[in-house]
VOBA-1610 file (N, C-alpha, C; in pm, whole numbers, padded with zeros to 5 digits, always signed):
BEGIN
Met+01093+02516+00857Met+01212+02431+00943Met+01333+02416+00806Asn+01420+02457+00881Asn+01563+02471+00814Asn+01636+02319+00800Met+01624+02291+00660Met+01662+02161+00650Met+01830+02144+00630Val+01888+02231+00596Val+02051+02233+00565Val+02125+02175+00676Asn+02083+02210+00780Asn+02178+02148+00963Asn+02129+02054+00982Ala+01983+02003+00969Ala+01889+01880+01031Ala+01933+01761+00994Pro+01938+01710+01112Pro+01993+01543+01097Pro+01908+01476+00995Asn+01991+01345+00934Asn+01930+01298+00850Asn+01788+01244+00862Leu+01774+01203+00955Leu+01628+01118+01006Leu+01519+01243+00974Glu+01553+01332+00993Glu+01429+01473+00995Glu+01432+01505+00830Lys+01535+01513+00767Lys+01536+01510+00630Lys+01454+01393+00526Tyr+01496+01280+00573Tyr+01400+01204+00524Tyr+01240+01168+00539Ala+01240+01207+00674Ala+01061+01230+00733Ala+01013+01339+00679Asp+01100+01436+00649Asp+01040+01578+00590Asp+00998+01506+00419Ser+01085+01439+00344Ser+01110+01411+00218Ser+00981+01307+00199Leu+00941+01200+00316Leu+00842+01131+00314Leu+00726+01178+00312Ile+00675+01261+00455Ile+00586+01352+00452Ile+00533+01408+00323Trp+00593+01485+00256Trp+00596+01532+00132Trp+00533+01454+00005Ala+00602+01346-00011Ala+00564+01249-00128Ala+00428+01208-00065Val+00412+01104+00057Val+00277+01080+00065Val+00172+01165+00101Ser+00200+01290+00092Ser+00101+01394+00144Ser+00081+01427-00002Thr+00147+01421-00091Thr+00114+01445-00227Thr+00074+01341-00318Met+00082+01249-00291Met+00047+01113-00372Met-00116+01094-00330Thr-00129+01126-00203Thr-00280+01119-00167Thr-00359+01221-00168Gly-00294+01349-00199Gly-00414+01443-00190Gly-00420+01516-00102Cys-00404+01519+00047Cys-00462+01495+00138Cys-00377+01630+00203Ser-00318+01734+00148Ser-00213+01838+00190Ser-00251+01935+00066Phe-00270+02049+00140Phe-00282+02190+00096Phe-00170+02272+00129Gly-00071+02237+00213Gly+00024+02301+00231Gly+00020+02420+00339Asp-00123+02433+00376Asp-00136+02518+00472Asp-00124+02482+00666Val-00132+02334+00669Val-00116+02297+00793Val-00002+02190+00746Thr+00095+02221+00816Thr+00191+02080+00784Thr+00248+02022+00904Pro+00297+01909+00923Pro+00368+01859+01067Pro+00513+01922+01077Arg+00513+01950+01223Arg+00657+02000+01234Arg+00750+01925+01310Thr+00725+01853+01395Thr+00805+01763+01493Thr+00808+01634+01417Leu+00918+01550+01435Leu+00907+01405+01389Leu+00818+01312+01458Asn+00730+01325+01543Asn+00632+01266+01612Asn+00484+01318+01540Glu+00498+01427+01482Glu+00357+01482+01406Glu+00374+01399+01288Ile+00491+01405+01215Ile+00517+01379+01084Ile+00495+01231+01051Ile+00512+01125+01179Ile+00486+00997+01187Ile+00378+00991+01207Leu+00267+01083+01283Leu+00113+01043+01317Leu+00079+01080+01187Ser+00136+01156+01098Ser+00089+01179+00947Ser+00079+01110+00855Leu+00206+01046+00847Leu+00225+00923+00822Leu+00110+00843+00794Leu+00114+00770+00915Leu-00005+00663+00957Leu-00108+00701+00935Thr-00166+00848+00969Thr-00311+00850+00912Thr-00319+00831+00779Phe-00229+00939+00674Phe-00259+00894+00554Phe-00270+00755+00495Leu-00187+00674+00527Leu-00154+00535+00496Leu-00271+00445+00548Ile-00306+00479+00634Ile-00456+00411+00698Ile-00567+00432+00633Gly-00559+00590+00547Gly-00686+00615+00480Gly-00660+00566+00345Met-00540+00567+00300Met-00503+00515+00180Met-00598+00328+00180Ile-00546+00258+00300Ile-00552+00134+00286Ile-00736+00152+00305Val-00800+00202+00371Val-00976+00206+00381Val-01013+00196+00246Leu-00987+00324+00193Leu-00996+00366+00051Leu-00987+00230-00040Ala-00864+00200-00063Ala-00855+00117-00172Ala-00937-00029-00115Lys-00951-00063+00003Lys-01049-00167+00086Lys-01183-00137+00008Thr-01216-00025-00007Thr-01374-00003-00032Thr-01412+00004-00155Phe-01300+00052-00228Phe-01323+00040-00376Phe-01293-00117-00395Ser-01198-00164-00361Ser-01210-00318-00390Ser-01340-00393-00403Asp-01409-00374-00237Asp-01555-00442-00196Asp-01681-00384-00287Phe-01628-00294-00360Phe-01722-00237-00433Phe-01702-00283-00582Ala-01605-00298-00661Ala-01563-00358-00753Ala-01606-00503-00746Ser-01572-00603-00651Ser-01604-00730-00627Ser-01748-00765-00611Leu-01821-00675-00576Leu-01987-00661-00576Leu-02024-00679-00702Lys-01983-00600-00779Lys-02008-00527-00912Lys-01990-00683-01002Phe-01873-00745-00935Phe-01836-00842-01062Phe-01928-00978-01044Leu-01975-01009-00900Leu-02051-01086-00836Leu-02211-01069-00921Leu-02271-00925-00905Leu-02383-00910-00941Leu-02408-00939-01124Asp-02277-00879-01179Asp-02293-00905-01349Asp-02272-01078-01369Glu-02198-01129-01283Glu-02214-01257-01306Glu-02315-01343-01276Glu-02367-01339-01159Glu-02547-01390-01134Glu-02615-01314-01256Lys-02604-01167-01334Lys-02702-01173-01436Lys-02691-01248-01531Thr-02530-01284-01562Thr-02529-01381-01718Thr-02556-01506-01663Gln-02527-01574-01585Gln-02600-01674-01542Gln-02736-01718-01561Lys-02818-01611-01513Lys-02944-01643-01521Lys-03019-01625-01677Lys-02886-01583-01756Lys-02971-01566-01906Lys-02982-01705-01978
//
């Protein structure tokens, strides 16, 4: 995609998809979204994946905290 003559919306969308895919580690560069609709769908997928992963880690951390607290109270 030639970004020199692209509209600003496409430039920002392309920059955002690069930043989010790099931040999430979900991109290897071999398959990249080309159209604005593909970029939007990819961003939504990345963001939903990040939310689900964060929620999972948070739940495990809360469970570990509660189990440790329960062991402490029994002593």
